Structures are given as C-alpha cells and as structure tokens.
C-alpha positions in Angstrom: 147.0 143.7 90.8 149.6 145.7 90.1 152.4 145.9 87.0 155.8 147.1 86.3 156.2 150.7 84.7 159.7 150.8 83.4 160.7 148.8 85.9 158.8 150.5 89.0 155.8 148.7 91.0 152.7 150.2 90.3 149.1 149.1 91.9 147.4 150.1 88.6 146.8 147.1 86.6 144.9 148.5 83.5 143.2 145.3 83.0 139.0 147.1 81.8 138.4 148.8 79.0 136.2 152.0 79.0 132.9 149.9 79.0 133.7 147.8 81.8 135.1 145.0 80.0 138.2 142.8 81.4 140.4 142.8 79.1 143.4 140.2 79.6 146.8 141.4 77.7 149.0 139.2 75.8 151.9 138.1 77.6 154.8 139.4 76.6 158.0 137.3 77.3 157.4 134.7 74.4 161.0 132.8 74.0 160.6 128.6 73.9 162.8 126.3 75.4 163.8 123.8 72.7 165.6 120.1 72.6 168.7 121.8 70.8 168.3 125.2 71.8 166.4 126.3 68.1 164.6 129.1 67.4 160.9 128.5 68.6 157.8 129.0 66.6 157.8 132.7 64.4 161.3 132.9 65.3 161.2 133.1 69.0 164.4 132.8 70.8 165.6 129.6 71.3 166.9 128.2 75.1 168.0 124.6 75.2 166.1 121.8 77.2 169.1 121.2 80.1 168.5 119.3 83.0 168.6 122.1 86.1 168.6 124.7 84.0 164.9 126.1 84.2 163.3 127.3 87.5 159.4 127.9 87.5 157.4 130.8 89.4 153.8 129.8 89.8 150.8 130.0 92.6 148.4 126.9 93.6 144.9 129.1 92.7 146.5 130.4 89.7 144.5 128.1 87.4 147.4 129.1 84.1 150.1 128.5 86.3 148.4 125.2 87.5 148.0 124.0 83.9 152.0 124.2 84.1 152.3 122.6 87.3 150.3 119.9 85.9 152.3 119.1 82.6 155.3 119.6 85.2 154.3 116.5 86.7 152.5 114.5 84.2 155.6 114.9 82.0 158.1 113.5 83.9 159.9 117.2 85.0 160.2 117.7 88.6 164.0 116.8 89.1 164.5 118.8 85.8 162.9 122.0 86.5 163.3 123.9 90.2 159.8 125.3 91.0 158.7 128.4 93.6 155.0 128.3 94.6 153.8 131.9 96.2 151.9 132.4 99.1 148.1 132.2 98.5 147.3 134.7 101.3 149.3 137.7 100.9 149.8 139.4 97.3 151.3 142.9 98.7 153.2 143.7 95.5 151.8 140.7 93.4 152.9 136.9 93.8 154.7 137.3 97.2 157.3 134.4 97.6 157.5 133.6 101.7 156.9 130.9 104.1 153.3 129.8 104.1 151.9 126.3 104.4 152.2 124.0 101.0 154.0 127.0 99.3 157.7 127.0 98.2 159.7 130.3 98.9 162.2 131.3 96.0 165.7 129.1 96.0 167.0 130.7 93.2 166.7 134.2 93.1 165.7 134.7 96.1 163.1 136.8 95.8 160.1 138.3 97.8 158.0 139.5 95.2 157.7 138.0 91.4 158.3 141.4 90.1 162.3 141.5 91.1 162.7 138.8 88.6 161.4 140.6 85.8 163.5 143.8 86.8 166.2 141.2 87.4 165.9 140.0 83.4 165.1 143.3 82.4 165.7 146.4 84.8 162.7 148.8 82.5 160.4 145.8 82.3 156.9 147.4 81.4 154.2 145.3 81.9 151.7 143.2 84.4 153.6 140.4 86.0 152.2 136.9 85.7 152.1 133.4 86.9 153.6 131.2 85.5 157.0 132.7 84.6 159.8 130.1 83.5 163.3 131.1 84.4 166.4 130.4 82.7 169.2 130.1 85.3 172.2 129.9 82.9 171.3 133.5 81.9 169.4 135.1 84.5 166.5 136.1 82.4 163.0 134.8 81.9 162.1 132.8 79.0 158.1 132.9 78.5 155.1 134.0 80.7 152.6 132.2 78.5 151.3 129.3 80.0 150.2 127.9 77.1 153.1 127.6 75.3 155.1 126.8 78.6 152.9 123.5 78.6 153.4 122.7 74.8 157.6 122.9 75.8 157.0 120.9 78.8 154.8 118.4 76.2 157.3 117.5 74.0 161.1 119.5 74.5 162.3 117.4 77.1 161.2 113.8 76.1 164.6 112.9 74.9 165.8 113.6 78.6 163.2 112.1 80.8 162.0 109.1 78.3 158.1 110.2 78.6 156.8 110.1 75.1 153.3 110.8 76.1 151.7 113.1 73.9 149.3 116.1 74.8 149.3 117.7 71.7 149.0 115.2 68.9 149.7 116.1 65.4 147.0 114.7 64.0 144.6 116.3 66.4 146.1 119.9 66.7 143.9 121.8 64.3 140.7 120.3 66.6 142.4 120.6 69.6 143.1 124.0 68.7 139.6 124.7 67.6 138.5 123.6 71.0 141.0 125.6 72.9 140.4 128.7 71.5 136.4 127.9 72.4 137.5 127.3 76.3 140.0 130.2 76.4 137.8 132.9 75.1 134.6 132.0 77.0 135.4 129.5 80.0 139.1 129.9 81.0 138.6 134.1 80.7 135.4 134.0 80.7 134.8 133.5 84.6 136.9 136.8 84.6 135.5 138.5 82.7 132.6 137.8 84.8 134.0 138.3 88.2 136.0 141.4 86.9 133.5 143.1 85.1 132.3 146.8 85.5 129.5 147.0 84.3 126.1 145.5 84.2 126.2 144.7 80.6 130.0 143.7 80.4 129.0 140.7 83.4 125.7 139.5 81.3 127.4 138.9 78.2 130.6 137.1 79.5 128.2 135.3 81.8 125.8 134.3 78.7 129.7 133.5 77.0 130.7 131.1 79.6 127.2 128.9 80.4 127.2 128.5 76.3 130.8 127.2 76.5 129.7 124.4 79.4 126.8 123.9 77.8 128.8 122.6 74.4 131.7 120.8 76.5 129.0 118.9 78.2 127.0 118.0 74.9 130.3 116.7 73.4 131.1 115.2 76.5 128.2 113.1 76.5 129.1 111.4 73.4 133.1 110.5 73.9 135.4 110.2 77.0 137.6 113.9 76.0 137.3 116.7 74.4 139.6 115.8 71.1 139.4 112.3 69.4 138.8 110.3 72.3 142.3 110.9 73.2 143.5 113.0 76.5 144.9 116.1 75.1 146.3 120.0 76.6 142.6 120.8 75.8 141.2 118.1 78.6 143.8 119.6 81.1 143.5 123.7 79.8 139.3 122.9 80.4 139.9 120.7 83.9 141.7 123.9 85.2 139.2 125.8 85.5 136.5 123.3 86.4 138.2 121.9 89.2 138.1 125.7 90.8 134.7 126.7 89.5 132.1 125.5 92.0 135.1 126.4 95.0 135.4 129.9 93.8 134.2 131.0 90.6 130.2 130.2 91.1 130.2 132.3 94.3 133.2 135.1 94.4 132.8 135.7 90.7 129.2 135.6 90.2 129.0 132.6 87.8 126.2 131.2 89.8 124.0 129.6 87.4 124.8 126.4 87.2 127.3 124.3 89.5 129.7 122.2 87.5 128.2 119.0 89.9 125.2 119.8 88.1 126.4 118.9 84.5 126.0 114.6 84.7 129.2 114.9 82.5 131.2 117.9 83.4 131.0 116.6 86.6 131.9 112.4 86.2 135.0 114.4 83.7 136.2 116.8 86.4 136.5 113.5 88.9 137.9 111.4 86.3 140.8 114.0 85.2 141.2 114.9 89.3 141.6 110.9 90.4 144.9 110.9 87.2 147.9 109.4 88.5 149.2 112.8 90.1 146.8 114.8 89.8 145.7 115.0 93.6 148.9 115.7 94.8 149.3 118.7 93.4 145.8 120.4 93.5 145.8 122.0 96.7 141.9 123.0 97.2 142.7 124.5 100.1 144.8 127.2 98.2 142.6 127.8 95.3 139.9 128.7 97.6 142.1 131.2 99.6 144.1 132.7 96.9 141.0 133.9 95.7 139.0 134.8 98.8 141.6 136.1 101.1 143.0 138.0 98.2 141.1 139.9 96.6 140.0 142.7 98.9 138.4 144.6 95.2 136.2 141.2 95.5 136.1 140.3 99.1 137.3 143.6 101.4 136.8 141.8 104.7 138.6 138.4 103.2 136.4 136.0 104.8 136.8 132.5 102.9 133.8 130.6 103.1 133.9 127.2 104.8 131.9 125.3 101.6 130.9 124.2 99.2 131.8 120.4 100.5 132.7 118.4 97.2 134.2 114.9 96.6 136.7 115.2 94.3 137.7 111.4 95.3 133.8 110.0 94.6 133.4 107.7 91.9 132.9 108.2 87.8 131.2 106.6 85.0 133.3 107.8 82.0 134.9 104.4 82.2 131.8 103.6 80.0 133.6 105.3 76.7 136.4 103.9 75.5 139.9 105.4 75.3 141.0 105.7 71.7 
C-alpha cells in the first residue's frame, strides 16, 4: 500500500522478507494521551486528555482501526474525539479521505490522503502510513498510530470526563490478558495477513498452520468459559472479535485461510454473535465496507476488483453464550 520516505510518497511498502514472509513493521508514533498529561509508558511523551482535542483517522475495513472505533463507542468517547473514516474502495496513495457512502471525509486537516497528515506532523517522516492514527488538534501532530496502545488510552484516560468506568484491561487480569493477546496477535490477527501476503508456499503454509492452531485453542478455551480471560469481557475479546467478524467475509477466501469457517466452530461462532450483538457494536460494524475494502482495493490479490456477493451470514441470530456465567 506504499509508504513515506523522507516525506515523499512511494508505492514500495517493504512488507516481505527474503523468504517471502509478510513482516509487519512496528508502529513509529508511540506517544500517549494520559489523564493529566503525565508521561506515558517507558517515558513516552504525555498528552493531556481533553474534550475535543483529539481526532481519529480510521477505515471501516481495517481491523486494527476498527478496534479503536469499538473502544471509542464502548467508552462513550464519540462527543470527545472526532473521527474521519476513509473510503473503502479507493486507495490510490494509501488511505484516502473522500466522499463515499458510510465514510467521513477529514474535517480537521482537510486532507485527501492520510500521508498528508503524517508530513504535516513531520515533513521528513519515513515509514508506513497506517490507520488508526490519533491526531492532536492543539499541537498539530500525530500522537500515536499503534492501535493496541490507543485502545488502552481510550479504556482509562478519559474516564474522568465521561464517567464511564467500564474496564477492559482489569489490573488483576493483565498478565493473562497480555498472554492471550500475544497468541492471538501473532498467530491470528496478524496471521491472516501472513497467509494472504505470503510470497512463497512455505511461508503461507507455516502461517496457515499457526493460524488454525490458534483458532483451535480459542475454540477449546471458549468451550469452558464465556470470555477469553477470567469470565470477564476484556480487551482480548475485542481484539479477537475484530478478526473473527471479518474472517468468513474476507480472510477465508481472499487470504486463502480456507481450512474452516468461523461458523464451523460452535463456540467461536456463538461468541462472535454475542459480541456483535453487544450494545453499540453493530452500529459501528459496516460489513459491506469490510468486504469492499479488501476485494475492491487490493489489486495484487484481486486484480479485477470483483467483490463477491456472499457469504450470507446473519450476525443477529440467537446464540447460547448465556449458558456461561459472567464473572
């Protein structure tokens, strides 16, 4: 999808190693919004949590961006943090903010391409241009483009402004949450991309086996408890859900993750249904954009940009997760 080199856009994204394996580069912008503007983890710069100060650049189809949209919704931050949603069918120079049904053009920096915000923040920026990107309107710079850290900022640092104390990173469960996150991220969240973007048979099959090994472990875990960690809804569930809800729609076909559909796993499928039906989630889940953003805008994987009609999935059907208690 391209990247910036010394502030100049290039179509070379540099995402595969010499063995044909997809390698996701680390996020570069890693500052934190904190309640009082104190430094974040590892001494990262702190930005004070203030109403109306921050702007979130996302895309409907991107699962990394989607989980920040989920947390913005779950934590009641919609009136505090504005948002721009990129077009799903247009990615000429990366994430593109133009009129498209269901999307929101940028009202803060009036950019067309997200990379324009990156060079506004740093004229000599070198690196990939990714969603989500959290923008500080006061200083006109990027705060963070690391989704796992943005959701934790949203989880806790604005509570004093919203009164929403729902906690998806419970202190007493953090070690287990982090362990599950490592498994799910490495083998599933990123694993589907390691399958889809593999440039060798060996790289593809290695990623494929690890991906379905992870799904099998999550299926087994969810056969015994309602949620992934401690019987309580945590960020691990939303991180897993962001991939599961896209799996049968996109990854099974386009990314060749075709050993088994999610709906063929009894517990994973019911779990996906429950989370989709959680208050507010369906409202921010554009299934049509999930599909279009991959099939219509990835010419290397789908050169004719034909978007499949199916699959015919009903995320509103009843589930039986109520058989497990909530801790």
